[in-house]
N, C-alpha and C positions, 0 to 999 in steps of 0.2 A: 527686483530682488536679486541678491547674491546668495547662491546656494553652494556650500561647501560639502565635500563628501558625496558627490552626485553618482559615484559608481558603487557606493555601499548599499546595504539593504534598505535602509530608510531613505537615503538620498536618491536612489534610483526610483523609488516609488513616488517621491515628491516631484521628480521631474515630469510626472504624468499629471499631478493634481495642482501644483502651484501655479501653472500658467493661467488658471481660472482668475487669478488676481492681477496678472499683468506679465511683463517681460521678466524672464528668468535668465540670469547669467550664471553658468555652471563651469568655472574653470577647472581643468584637470589638476591632478596633483603636481605635475611639473610647473604649474603656474601659481598654485596656491597649496602650500605645504605647511600644515599647522605646527610642525616642528621647526620651521624657519621663519622667524619673525618678519624678516624683510619681505619675503613673498606675500605675507599676509597684508602688510601695509600697502604694497604695490597693488595687489588684487582689489582691495577695498577702494582704493583711490581710483583705479581704472573703472570699476563698476559704477561708482557714484550712486549706490543703492540706497533706497529708503528703508528697506528691510534686509537684514542679513540672517539667513537661516543656516545654522551650523549643524550639519548632519554628519560631520567628520569626527572620528574618535579612534583612540587606541582601545580595542575591545578584547584582546587576547587575555582573558582573566588570569589563567594559570601562568602564562608567559610573563605577565607583568610583575610576578614575584621576583623574577631575576632581571627585569628590565624596567624597574620602577622610575628611573630617571627619564627614560623615553616615554613612558605613560604619562608622567607629569609634564613632560614638554608638549605633548599633544593635547592632553585633557585638561591641563591647568594653564600653562603658559600661552598656548595658542588662543584659547578662548579669552584670556586676559587681554591680549592684544586686540582681538576683534572687539571686545568691549570698549577698550580705549578709543579705538577708531569710531565705533558706533556713537560713543558719547560726543566725540568732537563734531560729528556730522548731524547729530540729532536723529540718528537712525534707530530703528528697533531691532534688538538682537534676540533671535529665537534659538534656543540652545536645548539639546536633549541630554538628560542625566539618567540616573539609574536607581532601582530599588536597592542596589548593593551599598548605598550610602548608609544603610541601617544594619544593625547587628543581628536582627531576627529573633531577639529575646521577647519581644512583645507577643502576646497571645492573640490579639486582634489586629485587623488591618491597620497599617500605618497612615496617619494624616501628616499633611505638610509641615505642621508645627512640632511634630515629635522630634526628640533629640536624635541626632545622627551619631553613628559610632561604627564606621566601616571596618570589617574584618580583614580585608585584603588590600593589596597595593592598588588594584584597579579602582575599588570603591573609594580609597583615599584620594586618588587622582581626580576622580569625577567630582567629589565633594569639594576638593580644592578649586576646581573649575567653576562650580557654582558660587563659591565664596568670592572668588576673583571678580566674577561678573557683577555680583551684588555691590562689591566695594567700588567698582568703577563709576557708579552713578548713572550708567546708561539706561535707557528704556529697555527692559528685558522681559522675556517670557521664557522660563525654564520648565521643561516638561519631563518629569521623571517617569520612565516607563519600565517595562520588565520582560524578561525572557523573550526577546525580540527574534523573530524568524521570518523567513520568506521563501519563495521558490528558487532563490538564487543564492550564491555565496556559500559561506560556511555557517551552519546553524544546526541546532538540535534536530529539527524535523527532517532535514536532508540526511543527516547522519543516521537517524533511526531507519529511514527508508533504505539506505545503503546496507546497513547491518542486517536488516531483515531479509535482504536478498543473499547475504553471505552466510548467516548463522540460523541454526534451528532455534536456539534460545538466547534471549537477551537478558542481561542483568542490569537493572536501572534502579537508581536511588529513590526510595519511597518515603523519606522523612525530611524533605525540603519542600516547602509550599510556596507556590507563587501563581501568577496569572500569565500564561503564554499569550503574547501579543503580537499579532502580525504586522509587518511594516505597511501593508495595504490599508489596514484600519486606521493606523496612525496618519498616513498620507491622505486618507479620504476626509478625516476630521479637521486636519490642520488649516486649510485655506480659511475657513470660516472663523476659526479661532484667531488667526493672524489678522484677518480683516477687522475684526472687532476691537482687538488691542490696538492695532495701528491707527484706527480712526478715533480712539479715545472712548469708544463706547463701553469697553470693559477694561478692568484693571490687569496689568501684567503681574509679574511675580512668579512664585513657584506653584506648579500645579502637578497633581498626579494624574497620569493618563494611560491606563491599562485596560485590557479586556475585562469584562465582567466574570465573576466566579473565581474558582481557585482549584488547583490540582497539584499533584506532585510530578516530579520527572517521570516517574513510573506510570502514573495515570495518563500523562501526555503521550508517552510512548505507546501505551496500549491503544489510545484512541487513534494515533497516527497509523499504526499497523492494522488495527481492527481485529486483533486476536489476542485477548488477554492471556491465554494459556501459554503463549510463547514469550511473555515478559515476566521475568522473576523479579519480585521486589527485594531490594537489599538495603541495608543501612548505610549512611555516609561513611561510617568507620570501615565498611567493607570495600569501599571504593575511594581510598585516600587520593587527594589531589594537592598540588602545591599551594593553591589558594583555598582558604576556608570560605564556605558559602553560608549565608544566614539560613537558619532553619524555617523561618517565616519572612518572607518578603512580599506578602500580599499588601497592595496599596489601596487606600480608601480614595475613591474618585468623586466623593460628594461635592467638593469645592468646584471641580470642573463642571459638573452637572448643574450646580446652583448658579454659577456665574455665566455659563455659556449655554445651558440647556442641552449640552452634548453628553451622550452616554454611549461609549463604545460597545459594540456587540459582545456577546459571550465568547470566551476562548474557544469553545466548541465550534461556533459558527465561523469564527475567523480561520480556524484550522480546516474546516471543510471547504471554504472558499480557495484557500491556497492549494489544497490537494487537488481541487478540480481545475486549477489553472495550468496552462501549458508549461512543461518543464519539470513539474513536481514528480 
């Protein structure tokens, strides 16, 4: 297997679980940069992999508003090249996408076949990546996840823990709903999914893959800190950001459970596991 983005939140977790399936080749960014097409072609050829797992992405949601061309290069053009190379070699391409391909206007959880309508540049770039992979004709598995965090890197959970040490009161948005999903639960579930798609036992395509349940950013912050009184709920309009966020980005995971018999744990259970891990 060839793994991109092995130093990121999901990629680093996958380094621990993908070896269950076989050898994992994980080149650094200096050898495989999704913004540089030539490096992608060389890395894929050198690896000679049967499965390509793309865990690399441009994920700076607000910064993407002023760097949309770079976001497109990494999230659309890079995956397009990976898909072309996978198609030529008959390899399976596993790719991660996002809840932000939806506009959040739906009242209930989104299913895979719902119409997409991203509100921001990041969402547009991720949707364009999905579409490029589908057009390539390669064997593919696209997993949409949401509100990803871990005990390393830059993410909401670590930011809340830091702010809780620095401030008496935190003001956190309470009108955006989603399912916080730890990179650990994604990595734990992925090997079995990949094995079954690679073997032809299950179909590929697009699947939603998030923790069970839903909350708001405020609810998530209160759970992280363990002190609801210190977290004040505010509206999105009270915390303007360069990128618009969907009000509802809860994803329906029924298709994943039906086809693979896999159901990720609740977001609360995932959070407790990460908080209990070293480094949090």
